[in-house]
C-alpha positions in Angstrom: 73.3 145.3 -33.9 74.8 142.0 -34.9 77.7 142.0 -37.3 78.3 139.3 -39.9 81.9 138.1 -40.8 82.6 138.8 -44.5 84.0 136.2 -47.0 86.1 138.8 -48.8 89.7 138.9 -47.6 89.7 142.7 -47.4 86.5 142.7 -45.4 87.8 139.9 -43.1 90.9 141.9 -42.3 88.8 144.8 -41.2 86.4 142.6 -39.2 89.1 140.6 -37.3 91.9 143.2 -36.9 91.6 146.4 -34.8 95.0 147.8 -36.0 96.2 147.8 -39.6 100.0 147.6 -38.7 99.7 143.9 -37.8 100.3 141.9 -41.0 99.9 138.1 -41.5 102.6 136.3 -43.5 103.4 132.7 -44.3 105.1 132.0 -40.9 102.8 134.0 -38.7 100.7 131.1 -37.4 103.7 128.9 -36.6 105.4 131.8 -34.7 102.2 132.6 -32.8 101.7 129.0 -31.8 105.3 128.7 -30.7 104.9 131.8 -28.5 101.7 130.4 -27.0 103.4 127.0 -26.4 106.2 128.9 -24.6 103.7 130.5 -22.2 101.9 127.2 -21.6 105.2 125.5 -20.8 106.0 128.2 -18.3 102.6 127.7 -16.6 103.2 124.0 -16.4 106.7 124.6 -15.0 105.3 126.6 -12.0 102.5 124.1 -11.6 105.3 121.5 -11.1 106.7 123.5 -8.1 108.9 126.2 -9.6 108.5 129.6 -8.1 108.9 131.5 -11.4 109.2 130.9 -15.1 110.0 133.3 -18.0 108.3 132.8 -21.3 110.2 134.7 -24.0 107.2 135.0 -26.3 107.6 136.4 -29.8 105.2 137.6 -31.2 103.7 139.2 -28.1 100.1 138.6 -27.2 98.3 141.0 -24.8 96.5 142.9 -27.5 94.9 139.7 -28.9 91.2 139.6 -27.8 88.5 137.1 -27.9 87.9 137.6 -31.6 90.3 140.3 -32.7 94.0 140.5 -33.4 96.2 143.6 -33.6 99.1 145.4 -31.9 101.5 142.7 -33.2 99.5 140.2 -31.2 97.7 137.1 -32.7 97.3 134.7 -29.7 97.1 136.1 -26.2 100.0 134.3 -24.5 99.4 135.6 -21.0 95.7 134.7 -21.1 96.6 131.2 -22.3 99.0 130.8 -19.4 96.3 132.0 -16.9 93.8 129.6 -18.4 96.3 126.7 -18.2 96.9 127.4 -14.6 93.2 127.3 -14.0 92.9 124.0 -15.8 95.8 122.7 -13.7 93.9 123.4 -10.5 94.4 127.1 -9.5 91.1 128.3 -8.3 91.9 131.9 -9.0 94.7 133.6 -11.0 95.9 137.2 -11.2 97.2 138.8 -14.4 99.3 141.9 -14.0 100.1 143.8 -17.2 103.0 146.2 -16.9 103.5 147.0 -20.5 103.3 150.7 -21.5 100.2 149.8 -23.6 97.0 148.6 -22.1 96.4 144.9 -22.3 93.1 145.3 -24.1 92.9 141.8 -25.3 93.5 140.2 -21.9 90.9 142.5 -20.4 88.4 141.5 -23.1 89.0 137.8 -22.5 88.5 137.9 -18.7 86.1 140.9 -18.4 83.0 138.8 -17.5 84.9 136.1 -15.5 85.2 136.1 -11.7 88.1 133.6 -11.5 90.8 135.8 -13.0 91.8 139.3 -11.7 93.2 141.5 -14.4 95.2 144.7 -13.5 97.0 146.9 -16.0 99.4 149.8 -15.6 99.7 151.8 -18.8 99.8 155.1 -20.7 96.5 156.9 -20.6 94.5 155.7 -23.6 93.4 159.2 -24.3 97.0 159.6 -25.7 98.3 156.0 -26.1 97.6 152.9 -28.1 95.3 151.0 -28.1 93.2 154.1 -27.3 89.7 152.6 -26.9 90.1 150.6 -23.7 92.0 150.9 -20.5 90.1 153.6 -18.7 89.7 153.6 -14.9 85.9 153.1 -15.0 86.3 149.7 -16.7 85.8 147.3 -13.8 84.4 144.1 -15.3 80.9 142.9 -15.9 78.6 140.1 -14.8 80.5 137.5 -12.8 83.6 139.5 -13.5 82.4 142.8 -11.9 85.2 144.1 -9.7 87.8 141.8 -11.2 89.3 144.4 -13.6 91.4 147.3 -12.5 93.1 149.8 -14.8 95.7 152.4 -13.9 95.9 154.9 -16.8 99.0 157.0 -16.0 100.0 160.4 -17.5 102.9 161.3 -19.8 106.2 161.5 -17.9 105.3 159.0 -15.2 108.4 158.1 -13.1 109.0 155.0 -11.1 107.7 156.4 -7.7 104.2 156.9 -9.1 104.4 153.8 -11.3 105.5 151.6 -8.4 102.7 152.9 -6.1 100.2 151.8 -8.7 101.9 148.4 -9.0 101.7 148.0 -5.2 98.0 148.7 -5.2 97.4 146.3 -8.1 99.3 143.5 -6.3 97.5 144.1 -3.1 94.2 143.8 -5.0 95.4 140.5 -6.6 96.4 139.2 -3.2 93.1 140.2 -1.7 91.3 138.5 -4.6 92.9 135.2 -3.4 95.0 134.5 -6.5 97.0 131.3 -6.2 99.3 132.2 -9.1 100.3 135.3 -11.0 100.9 135.9 -14.7 102.8 139.1 -15.6 102.6 140.6 -19.0 106.1 142.2 -19.0 106.7 145.1 -21.4 109.9 147.1 -20.9 108.6 149.8 -23.2 108.1 151.8 -20.0 111.9 152.6 -20.2 112.8 156.3 -20.3 114.4 156.0 -23.8 111.9 153.8 -25.5 110.8 155.5 -28.7 107.1 154.8 -28.4 106.6 155.3 -24.6 106.2 158.4 -22.5 107.2 156.9 -19.2 110.5 157.5 -17.4 111.6 154.3 -15.8 115.3 153.6 -15.5 117.2 150.3 -15.8 117.7 150.0 -12.1 113.9 150.4 -11.5 113.3 147.0 -13.2 115.3 145.3 -10.5 113.0 146.9 -7.9 110.0 145.8 -10.0 111.2 142.2 -9.8 111.8 142.4 -6.1 108.3 143.6 -5.5 106.9 140.8 -7.6 108.8 138.4 -5.5 107.3 139.9 -2.3 103.8 138.9 -3.6 104.8 135.4 -2.7 102.9 133.8 -5.6 104.3 131.5 -8.2 104.8 133.7 -11.3 104.8 133.3 -15.0 106.4 136.2 -16.8 105.4 136.6 -20.5 107.4 138.9 -22.7 105.4 141.7 -24.3 106.8 145.0 -25.6 110.1 146.9 -25.7 111.4 148.7 -28.8 114.5 150.0 -30.5 116.9 150.5 -27.5 119.9 148.3 -26.5 118.8 148.3 -22.9 115.9 145.9 -23.5 117.9 142.9 -22.5 119.3 144.5 -19.4 115.9 145.7 -18.3 114.3 142.3 -18.7 117.2 140.6 -17.0 116.9 143.1 -14.1 113.2 142.1 -13.6 114.1 138.4 -13.5 117.1 139.0 -11.2 114.7 140.8 -8.8 112.3 137.9 -8.9 115.1 135.4 -8.3 116.9 137.4 -5.6 
């Protein structure tokens, strides 16, 4: 059944937003555009020959879908970076989402496309936001069938099980023939993050970065989640150190 967008502002908020915690204020559009531009610049940087680039995007983006915003996301920065890499000549691109929360927006954008492989490691959506997507049986559709892979992981997941899932995801991206990699980096997988149930430690993020380097693909890292703990900066820096090692 086809839905029609309403003219009333209250109706429009319900039509275009899937989560009511994401408010729009006077500076929202400028901030979202700046975050997107940061991701696009990172994509152009690796297209120019750099092995890696970090886009410190705020607000984040991986929950923004084709026609929906929510989860503090308005424009999907990682998807924009992947699309820019395609525009610049990469025949195929991989997107690896390692935020605790499923990258539902990124999945939605590329679900029926066969030129971008999307893989996401995240808390099982039975228990974790965004709840309605991110299950293992979602594999893409149409030309994109087989180009989506979800790894819903249980409460209390530690790095050994988490890294095994990441290894599998990266092997699939490599087998797909990706010429570049975009990583949606959330460090809310940290053991003391207040809205996560995973148990990664600060030193694990260094190992994460080293594994990303072994993929031997130019990589754009887009900042996503991480909440309320002083170790956020350390954990992000450890990922980048691992990539640069």
